[in-house]
C-alpha positions as CSV (number, residue, x, y, z in Angstrom):
1,M,-25.1,-57.1,6.3
2,I,-27.7,-59.9,6.8
3,T,-26.0,-63.2,6.9
4,Q,-29.2,-65.2,7.5
5,P,-31.1,-65.5,4.2
6,S,-34.3,-63.6,4.2
7,S,-36.2,-65.2,1.3
8,D,-39.5,-66.9,2.0
9,A,-37.9,-70.3,1.2
10,A,-35.1,-69.8,3.8
11,R,-37.6,-68.7,6.4
12,H,-39.2,-72.1,6.3
13,L,-35.9,-73.5,7.6
14,L,-36.3,-71.5,10.8
15,P,-38.4,-73.0,13.5
16,E,-41.9,-71.8,14.3
17,G,-43.9,-71.7,17.6
18,E,-42.2,-73.4,20.6
19,G,-39.1,-74.2,18.4
20,R,-38.7,-70.5,17.6
21,A,-39.2,-69.5,21.3
22,A,-36.4,-72.0,22.2
23,L,-34.1,-70.5,19.5
24,V,-34.8,-67.0,20.8
25,E,-33.8,-68.1,24.3
26,R,-30.6,-69.7,23.1
27,L,-29.6,-66.6,21.0
28,D,-30.6,-64.2,23.9
29,R,-28.4,-66.2,26.3
30,L,-25.4,-65.8,24.0
31,L,-25.8,-62.0,23.8
32,P,-24.0,-59.8,26.4
33,Q,-27.2,-58.3,27.9
34,T,-25.8,-54.8,27.7
35,Q,-29.1,-53.5,26.3
36,C,-27.1,-50.8,24.6
37,G,-29.0,-50.7,21.3
38,Q,-25.8,-50.7,19.1
39,C,-27.4,-53.6,17.2
40,G,-30.2,-51.3,16.0
41,F,-32.8,-53.0,18.3
42,D,-34.2,-51.9,21.6
43,G,-32.2,-54.5,23.5
44,C,-30.7,-58.0,23.3
45,R,-34.0,-59.9,23.3
46,P,-35.5,-58.0,20.4
47,Y,-32.2,-58.6,18.5
48,A,-32.4,-62.3,19.3
49,E,-36.1,-62.4,18.1
50,A,-35.1,-60.7,14.8
51,M,-32.3,-63.2,14.2
52,A,-34.7,-66.1,15.0
53,R,-37.1,-64.7,12.3
54,G,-34.3,-64.4,9.8
55,E,-34.5,-60.6,9.8
56,A,-31.1,-59.7,11.2
57,G,-27.6,-61.0,10.8
58,V,-25.3,-62.3,13.5
59,D,-22.9,-59.4,13.0
60,H,-24.8,-56.6,14.8
61,C,-23.4,-56.7,18.3
62,P,-20.2,-54.8,19.1
63,P,-20.2,-55.8,22.8
64,G,-20.3,-59.5,21.8
65,G,-17.4,-59.0,19.4
66,D,-16.2,-61.5,16.9
67,A,-16.5,-64.4,19.3
68,G,-20.2,-63.5,19.9
69,A,-20.9,-63.3,16.2
70,R,-19.3,-66.8,15.7
71,A,-21.4,-68.3,18.6
72,L,-24.6,-66.8,17.1
73,A,-23.7,-68.1,13.6
74,H,-23.1,-71.6,15.1
75,V,-26.6,-71.7,16.7
76,L,-28.3,-70.4,13.5
77,G,-26.3,-72.7,11.2
78,V,-25.1,-69.8,9.1
79,A,-21.6,-68.7,8.0
80,A,-19.6,-66.9,10.7
81,V,-18.7,-63.3,10.0
82,P,-16.9,-60.7,12.1
83,F,-19.1,-58.2,13.9
84,D,-19.9,-55.0,12.0
85,R,-17.3,-52.4,13.2
86,S,-19.4,-49.5,11.9
87,R,-21.8,-50.2,14.8
88,G,-19.2,-49.6,17.4
89,E,-16.1,-51.1,18.9
90,H,-15.7,-54.2,21.1
91,K,-14.5,-53.2,24.5
92,P,-13.6,-55.2,27.6
93,A,-16.3,-55.4,30.3
94,Q,-16.7,-52.1,32.1
95,V,-18.9,-50.4,34.7
96,A,-20.0,-46.8,35.1
97,V,-18.9,-44.8,38.1
98,I,-20.3,-41.5,39.1
99,V,-17.9,-38.8,40.5
100,E,-20.0,-38.0,43.5
101,A,-18.5,-34.6,44.2
102,D,-19.6,-33.4,40.7
103,C,-23.1,-35.0,40.6
104,I,-25.9,-32.4,40.7
105,G,-28.7,-34.9,41.0
106,C,-30.4,-34.1,37.7
107,T,-31.7,-37.7,37.2
108,K,-30.9,-37.7,33.4
109,C,-28.6,-40.7,33.8
110,I,-31.2,-42.6,35.7
111,Q,-33.7,-42.1,32.9
112,A,-31.1,-43.2,30.3
113,C,-30.1,-46.4,32.1
114,P,-31.8,-49.4,30.4
115,V,-31.2,-51.8,33.3
116,D,-32.0,-49.5,36.3
117,A,-28.4,-49.6,37.6
118,I,-28.3,-46.0,38.8
119,V,-30.1,-44.9,41.9
120,G,-30.6,-41.5,43.5
121,G,-33.2,-38.8,43.9
122,A,-33.7,-35.4,42.3
123,K,-31.1,-32.9,43.5
124,Y,-29.3,-35.6,45.4
125,M,-26.1,-37.4,44.5
126,H,-26.6,-40.6,42.4
127,T,-24.6,-43.8,42.5
128,V,-24.2,-46.8,40.2
129,L,-25.1,-50.3,41.4
130,A,-22.0,-52.0,39.9
131,D,-23.6,-55.5,40.0
132,L,-26.4,-54.3,37.7
133,C,-24.4,-52.0,35.4
134,T,-23.7,-53.4,31.9
135,G,-21.3,-50.7,30.8
136,C,-23.6,-49.8,27.9
137,E,-22.5,-46.1,28.1
138,L,-26.0,-44.8,27.6
139,C,-25.8,-42.8,30.8
140,I,-22.8,-40.7,29.6
141,P,-24.3,-38.4,26.9
142,P,-27.2,-37.1,28.9
143,C,-25.1,-36.1,31.9
144,P,-24.8,-32.3,31.8
145,V,-21.8,-32.1,34.2
146,D,-19.8,-35.0,32.7
147,C,-19.5,-36.7,36.1
148,I,-19.7,-40.3,34.8
149,A,-16.7,-42.4,34.0
150,L,-16.3,-45.9,32.8
151,R,-13.9,-48.3,34.6
152,P,-12.8,-51.8,33.5
153,L,-14.2,-54.6,35.6
154,P,-11.5,-56.2,37.8
């Protein structure tokens, strides 16, 4: 559901040039930076850019939850709506952990990680750099031995 009007008349209300760039920055800073793609875009910045152009609503980000959708709506000056639950569920902050004894070093999780938070070499055990991990869960599906777990952040 697009909450930002997409008519040509409404687009004139959105800033252009440097004003739009500043708006993109503000929106991007409000997003959780999970880079998970649940919004339908390739990451948080492309989603922020689409909102700034009036091409996406504020309700696309499950990691941001309802509070995130409200904050985005405030910045854009549109009606606040809850996040779209069909895109996923809002979860507390989490981090991926690799069960080292089970890791076969296939590198599939490394290739899937959008923030380069997993390190390791082919046929060697991998590990997650917890400070970089966004908890996006994109590393879990490609793991052939199911050795990745998610843990809540303390």
